[in-house]
Steps between C-alpha positions, in 0.01 A plus 500: 500500500872425529770661292586356160723194476771564237701246302807580292479333162766429237374189320742262672376183675587642839305820442198302380517287816517824700195638317302184582603525864408870501155417360436260788627758748271765350204265549602443862500879550186562291718743305561567130813374327726729301759362259793728423720434199806721451608502136868464577440203729489196272787250489584397144454126560128560544448697178345262246725468195722771641545781253187426297247687713509877542567628849160668523316186389675293768429767762130485415483123470644414843241675719214416263564126502566494874177687567298264281641196677440643847141593414432143395627374836355785707183617323373714789828683558542857374826508301669801343817484292734790443800549271757741638776641280743543790794326658361193681623590848347847487175368351461227762584724794244753381237229455572358845465833680122470541471122478391250761793291383729480196564150362807415291636182347831334582667223301538166678854367524555174313571224752486737796178589676467875503517820302732660255420860582589747226623855538161652418320298769771568760495873432120512524501301825768729644317824423126424494288668765239223486534121546651308209440129441740293287359188335720239339445358152283191510303607807146363477183542704520152651843583641328730750286214631559184698470174311161334519417186697638281222827692493434674170543872424175689551356850478206422729694372802600745779777751442846433628605720794635849452856532631629815670864578569501732803797708614456567872769767492272714279150344494292684241124539529473526121675166444310319776161632390566406136570141608196473728276648231639260239426204727150629576412545132616145428325352803822338611752509780800724552842362588743752647873439515754715681862399454741596777872457555666388821707775668872505411618390844308175461748378241803555721401235751396738776133420471466144372219429739170335403318711757631822353412381151144429616479839670611684186250308288225576751581871487483508119174303500351730763590810299353344186175418679482853640541659156232274351246529785312809372488353148356173626230707669434705185481186282344240734403262219857466370676204656857605582801282568816687596855375535822665613767291329874510562694576185474723192140604436538460123587130530192427709272700271630338182444153648150586624401664169463157339167457683379860482255673266680833549812622679489849652818691584580865563723751330613802698470839331852640501456803276781390270432637148703238313581134541294203612522512881251241620681336792679162511205293626255635244763467225561133585129419524430666165764289329431163661144470634277281285175678591398849388669765715339825614744778592335766716681835539505658843669782693 
């Protein structure tokens, strides 16, 4: 039996989308789902007739109604709901400590594909010791799947590929394994993208040579293949396509996320007690990728 899948809940549309996504993830892991609602974590716009319902009543209503809805959609899934009278960041970090994954909601930006990541979510991502997945408002089950033969959204068609952003300067086993496992559980392929930058001297005219450009690209591709070789052997049924692309990794990942069921990126443990230090690539992907994003901490 896997660890529990945990979803942070506050009654907002994005947190309800995250809870639905977490329920599907729990089923993929054959794991129970735990909903965590911190009393202080409810934005006023989502309180019905703000000011007319006591705080305690609202705190009890949010997890109860979410649990009832999820049980209707997932009748065989074990679901527990918990109210925590703590600050949301502390409550979520504590809940994530023993979780398979923690799932949080993120508001979609109007007119711009991507996330509006709040301070609570950023702080949790920056300090969690377990993977954290951010799910945008409006995310639905069919978004994880390819369209059917007629071009319509479907929940029975194959999953879209899982997308992995891989840093060859510090390749992490934890990040790579999370991505391979996610692809395996979905029965889909894994696309791996490594973004690399041309050396500084290239831009000063000393090395504007197609042969050198090809050699550099071949070196990056060879290193990428070498890093992935043992994982291909460990997960032989996962079809892997890998690409070493010139340019900022975040740009390539954000573009490729449009056709992905899940984007997987890493976050290096820096031991910084305050602040949201998650790295520029992960930060950009969190704010602009249109698919759910899994942030995997690593040393």
